[in-house]
Each structure stands twice: as C-alpha cells, then as structure tokens.
KOLKOLVO-962638 format. One line per field, with one value per residue: y, x, z of N, C-alpha, C, CB in turn. Coordinates in Angstrom, 3 decimals, decimal comma. Glycine has a CB too. Layout:
! KOLKOLVO-962638
n_v (Y  ...)
n_u (X  ...)
n_w (Z  ...)
ca_v (Y  ...)
ca_u (X  ...)
ca_w (Z  ...)
c_v (Y  ...)
c_u (X  ...)
c_w (Z  ...)
cb_v (Y  ...)
cb_u (X  ...)
cb_w (Z  ...)
! end
This chain:
! KOLKOLVO-962638
n_v (2,665  1,059  -1,265  -2,036  -2,960  -5,126  -6,630  -7,377  -8,382  -10,866  -11,930  -12,471  -14,408  -16,394  -17,323  -18,396  -21,367  -24,012  -27,254  -30,703  -32,768  -34,260  -32,829  -33,848  -32,559  -29,955  -30,626  -31,525  -28,918  -27,469  -29,205  -28,779  -26,320  -25,753  -27,174  -25,651  -23,296  -23,966  -24,868  -22,428  -21,424  -23,124  -22,349  -19,669  -19,888  -21,250  -19,178  -17,146  -18,421  -18,517  -15,812  -15,197  -16,870  -16,076  -13,524  -14,079  -15,071  -12,590  -11,305  -12,864  -12,667  -9,634  -9,871  -11,101  -9,329  -7,088  -7,791  -8,602  -6,036  -5,005  -6,244  -5,548  -2,914  -2,947  -4,190  -2,076  0,179  -1,148  -1,772  1,149  2,248  0,042  1,080  3,566  3,058  1,604  3,669  5,563  4,083  3,183  5,576  7,768  7,223  6,569  8,923  10,908  9,842  10,163  12,823  13,461  12,541  13,494  16,285  15,843  15,201  17,461  19,254  18,207  18,423  21,217  21,095  20,235  21,927  24,321  23,463  22,953  25,614  26,942  25,930  26,341  29,105  29,530  28,465  30,080  32,275  31,583  31,355  33,732  35,148  33,907  34,646  37,448  37,252  36,454  38,251  40,652  39,421  39,453  41,660  43,579)
n_u (67,399  65,809  67,389  67,758  65,067  64,464  66,310  65,129  62,373  63,740  64,778  62,344  61,137  62,865  62,313  59,759  58,564  57,168  56,823  56,406  57,141  56,857  56,983  57,605  58,221  57,008  54,521  53,626  54,314  52,037  49,823  49,863  49,676  47,177  45,372  46,074  44,960  42,235  41,856  41,969  39,424  37,792  38,166  37,188  34,507  33,501  33,577  32,059  29,464  29,317  28,715  26,454  24,945  24,760  23,814  21,132  20,088  20,221  18,136  16,061  15,688  15,342  13,077  11,093  11,332  9,971  7,545  6,505  6,709  5,071  2,453  1,957  2,008  -0,636  -2,654  -2,541  -3,555  -6,008  -7,312  -7,783  -9,266  -11,821  -12,639  -13,069  -15,168  -17,146  -17,731  -19,116  -21,177  -22,403  -22,780  -23,043  -24,736  -27,275  -27,638  -27,658  -30,022  -32,068  -32,105  -33,021  -35,341  -36,970  -36,888  -38,574  -40,867  -41,185  -41,738  -43,989  -45,984  -46,023  -46,901  -49,587  -50,537  -50,931  -52,653  -54,644  -55,339  -55,868  -58,144  -59,964  -60,007  -61,348  -63,558  -64,512  -64,870  -66,576  -68,904  -69,065  -69,858  -72,735  -73,549  -73,826  -75,045  -77,248  -78,232  -78,653  -80,642  -82,445  -82,932  -83,778)
n_w (-35,141  -36,128  -36,675  -34,240  -33,834  -35,643  -34,350  -31,964  -32,997  -34,267  -32,015  -30,654  -32,234  -32,275  -29,911  -29,630  -30,056  -31,857  -31,193  -32,044  -30,084  -26,957  -24,027  -20,715  -18,340  -19,433  -19,768  -17,269  -15,992  -16,978  -16,336  -13,327  -13,201  -14,135  -12,247  -10,048  -11,252  -11,029  -8,512  -7,525  -8,676  -7,294  -4,797  -5,091  -5,900  -3,819  -1,628  -3,029  -2,833  -0,301  0,352  -1,190  0,069  2,456  1,924  1,234  3,459  5,115  3,667  4,113  6,548  6,915  5,290  6,986  9,205  8,309  7,780  10,105  11,064  9,756  9,987  12,916  12,426  10,547  12,515  14,200  13,098  12,066  14,780  15,422  13,300  13,525  16,105  15,509  13,619  15,068  16,917  15,219  14,320  16,797  18,430  16,572  14,205  15,390  16,668  14,661  13,123  15,165  15,402  12,911  12,420  15,021  13,731  11,898  12,789  14,277  12,267  11,027  13,395  13,194  11,123  11,355  13,312  12,352  10,293  12,011  13,023  10,827  10,317  12,803  12,133  10,022  10,564  12,720  11,234  9,687  11,342  12,510  10,350  9,848  12,274  11,707  9,306  10,699  12,121  10,575  9,177  11,309  12,195  10,258)
ca_v (2,139  -0,204  -2,634  -2,657  -3,397  -6,138  -7,962  -7,647  -9,289  -12,310  -12,767  -13,016  -15,302  -17,727  -17,795  -18,712  -22,573  -25,261  -28,336  -31,693  -33,475  -34,146  -32,699  -34,056  -31,253  -28,729  -31,150  -31,321  -27,798  -26,744  -29,707  -28,111  -24,686  -25,922  -27,386  -24,240  -22,284  -24,714  -24,536  -20,804  -21,111  -23,585  -21,485  -18,277  -20,295  -21,480  -18,007  -16,442  -19,339  -18,371  -14,723  -15,636  -17,854  -14,547  -12,035  -14,349  -15,009  -11,392  -10,837  -13,646  -12,198  -8,539  -9,975  -11,320  -8,086  -6,205  -8,815  -8,592  -4,670  -4,254  -7,049  -4,851  -1,407  -3,296  -4,570  -0,845  0,858  -2,029  -1,308  2,489  2,034  -0,403  1,982  4,762  2,501  1,281  4,809  5,742  2,996  3,336  6,886  8,788  7,381  6,910  10,382  11,573  9,391  10,823  14,437  13,808  11,888  14,584  17,478  15,452  15,301  18,853  19,769  17,581  19,070  22,718  21,720  20,217  23,150  25,212  22,901  23,298  27,265  27,650  25,256  27,079  30,155  29,159  27,882  31,065  33,102  31,041  31,802  35,419  35,402  33,218  35,673  38,938  37,690  36,260  39,803  41,225  39,311  39,775  43,215  44,128)
ca_u (66,294  65,163  68,370  67,347  63,669  64,974  67,184  64,528  61,719  64,545  64,925  61,112  60,765  63,462  61,903  58,766  58,657  56,075  57,276  55,687  57,719  56,194  58,191  57,254  58,289  55,935  53,075  53,334  53,657  50,621  48,670  49,972  49,005  45,606  45,011  46,176  43,711  40,740  41,505  41,427  38,283  36,955  37,915  36,119  33,055  32,822  33,609  30,816  28,456  28,879  28,600  25,078  24,040  24,525  22,786  19,794  19,725  19,729  16,929  14,948  15,547  14,619  11,474  10,044  11,156  9,185  6,227  6,236  6,360  3,614  1,159  1,838  1,088  -1,856  -3,012  -3,134  -4,681  -7,127  -7,918  -8,050  -10,579  -12,726  -13,218  -13,884  -16,468  -18,274  -18,146  -19,856  -22,659  -23,134  -23,096  -23,326  -25,731  -28,523  -28,060  -28,323  -31,479  -32,794  -32,275  -33,751  -36,855  -37,251  -36,743  -39,611  -41,868  -41,530  -42,504  -45,250  -46,435  -46,128  -48,129  -50,729  -50,707  -51,209  -53,870  -55,652  -55,334  -56,437  -59,554  -60,463  -60,076  -62,289  -64,691  -64,694  -65,176  -67,934  -69,659  -69,428  -70,687  -73,313  -74,215  -74,062  -76,271  -78,486  -78,566  -79,005  -82,084  -83,729  -82,788  -84,634)
ca_w (-34,291  -37,201  -36,641  -32,817  -33,850  -36,386  -33,319  -31,062  -33,459  -34,488  -30,813  -30,440  -33,107  -31,938  -28,549  -29,482  -31,310  -31,382  -31,567  -31,765  -29,322  -26,083  -22,971  -19,527  -17,718  -19,460  -19,445  -15,823  -15,585  -17,516  -15,525  -12,281  -13,520  -14,429  -11,048  -9,302  -11,412  -10,565  -6,977  -7,242  -8,823  -6,708  -3,641  -5,069  -5,920  -2,395  -0,944  -3,569  -2,347  0,997  0,289  -1,874  1,207  3,664  1,234  1,069  5,019  5,307  2,848  4,617  7,692  6,722  4,883  8,166  10,080  7,784  7,983  11,526  11,584  8,689  10,981  14,016  12,127  10,435  13,857  14,982  12,086  12,283  15,819  15,039  12,173  14,189  17,348  14,723  12,874  16,040  17,438  14,339  14,497  17,971  18,845  15,818  13,563  16,118  17,160  13,476  12,913  15,980  14,940  11,895  13,371  15,381  13,179  10,977  13,796  14,560  11,027  10,977  14,253  12,843  9,819  12,168  14,090  11,110  9,788  13,201  13,109  9,805  10,532  13,644  11,844  8,942  11,493  13,520  10,261  9,286  12,799  12,437  8,995  9,992  13,219  11,384  8,386  11,164  12,931  9,427  8,738  12,006  12,160  9,007)
c_v (0,710  -1,340  -3,102  -3,264  -5,109  -7,095  -8,185  -8,979  -10,704  -12,948  -13,134  -14,369  -16,361  -18,022  -18,624  -20,319  -23,324  -26,254  -29,608  -32,634  -33,286  -33,784  -32,615  -33,161  -30,078  -29,375  -31,028  -30,100  -27,279  -27,832  -29,202  -26,851  -24,673  -26,058  -26,263  -23,360  -22,812  -24,585  -23,410  -20,593  -21,649  -22,731  -20,225  -18,570  -20,639  -20,179  -17,212  -17,143  -19,008  -16,942  -14,524  -15,946  -16,398  -13,324  -12,945  -14,707  -13,630  -11,018  -11,584  -12,686  -10,333  -8,521  -10,391  -10,254  -7,021  -6,853  -8,469  -7,072  -4,343  -5,142  -6,106  -3,401  -2,189  -3,424  -3,168  -0,222  0,247  -1,669  0,259  2,671  1,259  0,265  3,064  4,335  2,119  2,634  5,598  4,999  2,989  4,789  7,795  8,543  7,406  8,379  11,398  11,153  10,046  12,256  14,459  13,287  13,127  15,930  16,974  15,859  16,736  19,540  19,316  18,255  20,148  22,594  21,111  21,160  24,041  24,648  23,127  24,854  27,381  26,940  25,752  28,476  30,400  29,218  29,186  32,290  32,660  31,437  33,141  35,845  34,987  34,262  36,907  38,716  37,135  37,481  40,906  40,753  39,285  41,098  44,082  43,723)
c_u (65,830  66,147  67,805  65,938  63,838  65,973  65,982  63,316  62,527  64,437  63,717  60,418  61,003  63,203  60,764  58,648  57,822  56,487  56,101  55,928  57,031  57,416  57,189  57,296  57,080  54,935  52,770  53,093  52,300  49,666  48,824  49,336  47,574  45,186  45,093  45,057  42,485  40,524  41,501  40,035  37,175  36,685  37,076  35,020  32,827  32,921  32,218  29,372  28,153  28,429  26,994  24,357  23,871  23,652  21,316  19,198  19,176  18,393  15,771  14,511  14,875  13,288  10,756  9,824  10,336  7,826  5,799  5,947  5,120  2,338  0,980  1,394  -0,221  -3,064  -3,376  -3,885  -5,906  -7,914  -8,627  -9,343  -12,197  -13,590  -13,891  -15,215  -17,527  -18,614  -19,385  -21,167  -23,289  -23,593  -23,537  -24,626  -27,105  -28,773  -28,513  -29,574  -32,530  -33,025  -33,199  -35,333  -37,459  -37,458  -38,361  -40,672  -42,111  -42,215  -43,819  -46,352  -46,782  -47,087  -49,733  -51,470  -51,481  -52,597  -55,398  -56,285  -56,566  -57,948  -60,521  -60,793  -61,156  -63,464  -65,649  -65,283  -66,805  -69,147  -69,996  -70,194  -72,067  -74,534  -74,630  -75,158  -77,434  -79,170  -79,135  -80,644  -83,079  -83,929  -83,570  -85,782)
c_w (-35,248  -37,000  -35,227  -32,887  -34,636  -35,295  -32,788  -31,459  -33,977  -33,115  -30,018  -30,977  -32,865  -30,762  -28,352  -30,718  -30,898  -31,863  -31,285  -30,587  -27,862  -24,686  -21,714  -18,490  -17,568  -19,252  -18,032  -15,079  -15,781  -16,730  -14,083  -12,408  -13,598  -13,203  -10,400  -9,815  -10,872  -9,076  -6,559  -7,216  -7,951  -5,004  -3,964  -5,553  -4,577  -1,266  -1,272  -2,910  -0,945  1,166  -0,020  -0,396  2,371  3,522  1,296  2,487  5,408  4,980  3,700  5,874  7,919  6,156  6,146  8,816  9,721  7,547  9,335  11,925  10,576  9,677  11,890  13,681  11,657  11,198  14,209  14,483  12,184  13,695  15,956  14,398  12,846  15,147  16,624  14,156  14,110  16,875  16,504  14,425  15,759  18,647  17,847  15,121  14,404  16,205  15,788  13,044  13,933  15,759  13,908  12,068  14,012  15,001  11,927  11,499  14,394  13,428  10,939  12,296  14,074  11,915  10,337  12,926  13,517  10,710  10,830  13,498  12,249  9,689  11,706  13,348  10,696  9,765  11,983  12,315  9,939  10,087  12,868  11,508  9,115  11,255  12,602  10,687  9,464  12,189  11,806  8,967  9,841  12,352  11,201  8,890)
cb_v (3,459  0,232  -2,340  -1,497  -2,077  -5,440  -7,605  -6,304  -8,624  -12,155  -12,130  -12,123  -15,168  -17,864  -16,757  -17,299  -23,441  -25,243  -28,444  -32,279  -33,183  -35,438  -31,168  -34,900  -30,703  -27,829  -32,647  -31,788  -27,046  -26,692  -31,307  -28,033  -23,999  -27,137  -28,306  -23,457  -21,932  -26,448  -25,038  -19,775  -21,318  -25,047  -21,063  -17,012  -21,480  -22,844  -17,224  -16,597  -20,777  -18,764  -14,250  -17,190  -19,702  -13,704  -11,325  -15,471  -15,302  -10,670  -11,318  -15,296  -12,511  -7,837  -11,159  -12,266  -7,500  -5,660  -10,571  -9,233  -3,490  -4,980  -8,598  -4,931  -0,104  -4,046  -5,333  0,032  0,788  -3,546  -1,510  2,962  0,754  -1,187  2,643  5,331  0,996  0,011  5,633  5,537  1,357  2,663  7,428  9,043  6,455  6,353  11,129  11,480  7,786  10,626  15,195  13,276  10,616  14,581  17,801  14,126  14,375  19,613  19,394  15,859  19,075  23,499  20,815  19,543  23,771  25,082  21,269  22,918  28,199  27,576  23,760  26,990  30,483  27,726  27,040  31,366  32,945  29,600  31,587  36,310  34,624  31,940  36,058  39,793  36,846  34,937  40,577  40,803  38,081  39,066  43,534  43,881)
cb_u (64,916  65,122  70,352  67,348  62,599  65,782  68,608  64,078  61,018  66,299  65,793  60,450  61,089  64,796  61,682  57,899  60,000  54,605  58,622  55,674  59,105  55,247  59,376  57,777  59,293  55,728  52,873  54,239  54,268  50,341  48,592  51,196  49,469  45,085  45,627  47,643  43,395  40,693  42,233  41,882  38,121  37,376  39,238  36,495  32,675  33,613  34,920  30,841  28,889  29,941  29,592  25,188  25,251  25,851  23,308  19,613  21,055  20,443  16,993  15,407  17,012  15,288  11,127  10,383  12,304  9,794  6,558  7,496  7,733  3,595  1,495  3,077  1,822  -1,732  -1,846  -2,424  -4,337  -6,567  -6,966  -7,043  -9,856  -12,265  -12,018  -13,037  -16,066  -17,808  -16,851  -19,195  -22,360  -22,366  -22,057  -22,261  -25,640  -28,491  -26,597  -27,567  -31,551  -32,316  -30,907  -33,037  -36,458  -36,775  -34,753  -39,727  -41,498  -40,326  -41,873  -44,908  -45,898  -44,831  -47,684  -50,524  -49,574  -50,000  -53,460  -54,862  -53,833  -55,473  -59,308  -59,756  -58,870  -62,047  -63,943  -63,216  -64,063  -67,890  -68,786  -68,325  -70,103  -72,386  -73,320  -72,957  -76,316  -78,373  -76,910  -77,850  -82,287  -83,878  -81,432  -84,167)
cb_w (-34,068  -39,070  -36,667  -31,606  -34,871  -37,703  -31,975  -30,612  -34,407  -34,965  -29,940  -30,778  -34,089  -32,079  -27,766  -29,637  -31,618  -31,784  -30,857  -32,777  -29,459  -26,121  -23,187  -19,235  -18,412  -20,706  -19,829  -15,224  -15,934  -19,547  -15,551  -11,946  -15,017  -15,342  -10,491  -9,574  -12,904  -10,901  -6,101  -8,345  -9,938  -6,807  -3,050  -5,869  -6,895  -1,695  -1,342  -5,333  -2,474  1,969  -0,585  -3,124  2,089  3,816  -1,012  0,024  5,967  4,766  1,081  5,046  8,189  6,077  3,625  9,165  10,287  6,617  7,889  12,355  11,505  6,238  11,850  14,742  10,643  10,114  14,802  15,373  10,573  12,281  16,698  14,186  10,777  14,624  18,457  13,453  11,836  17,093  17,607  13,335  14,307  18,850  19,453  14,954  12,631  17,505  18,047  12,390  13,073  17,081  14,369  10,683  14,888  15,878  12,460  10,659  14,867  14,915  9,774  11,132  14,989  12,300  7,778  12,855  14,378  9,808  9,599  14,504  12,437  8,428  10,807  14,547  11,648  8,170  12,944  14,418  9,021  9,322  14,090  12,235  7,756  10,233  14,319  10,596  6,587  11,831  13,700  8,379  7,935  13,168  11,878  7,791)
! end
C-alpha cells in the first residue's frame, strides 16, 4: 500500500511542473478559457438583469393594482361614512335636540303648573282663613 502511494505521489509531483518559458499554446488556451468564462458570466449577467427587470415590472404592476384597489375601497368606505354622517347631522341630531327641548319645556310647564296650583292653594287657604276669621269676629 505504501509503495503504491509512493508511486502515485511521484507521478503527481512529476506531472506538475512550473517553468518560466512561455508556451504560446498554453497562453492561447488560457485566454480562450478566460474569454469563454467571461462570455458565460456576461450571458448570466444579462439573464439576471432581465429577471430583475421582470421582477421590478411585476412589483410596479402589483403596486399600481393595490393602489387602485385601495382607492376604490377607500372611496366606498368614504361614501358610506359620509352617508352616515349626513344621516346623523340631518336627521338624528335635530330629532335629539327637539326631544331634549320638548322634555325641557315639559318639565318647565310642569313646574309652572305646580307653582300656579301652589299659589292658588295658598290664596284659597288665605281666603278660607279670612272668611272663617270674619265669621268668628261677626259671630261673637
């Protein structure tokens, strides 16, 4: 096993040599490989840019649709609240005020009636007492 490893290590060592001499074929190969990689990256970058542009377009479209839906919903709710406020201020508030005024008038009317009755009762009592005193004075 050790011997087999030694042979493989030797083969690996001998296959990797760095030399200072320029090999035009190797240089052309590396340049070709670099150009190929760059073209691949360029193609991927264009594809990615198109996907980003599509995503941006979809987001703008969705945003516009959401704005339209929001505006429609807002308009509907706004009309609903306007109708309810108009109903409140045109019909209900005057009716509530009228009821309160009528109640206040009824209470005041009852107070006036009670005062009139009380005054009549007092005056009647005074007259009766005066008549009784007069009879007592005349009768004695």
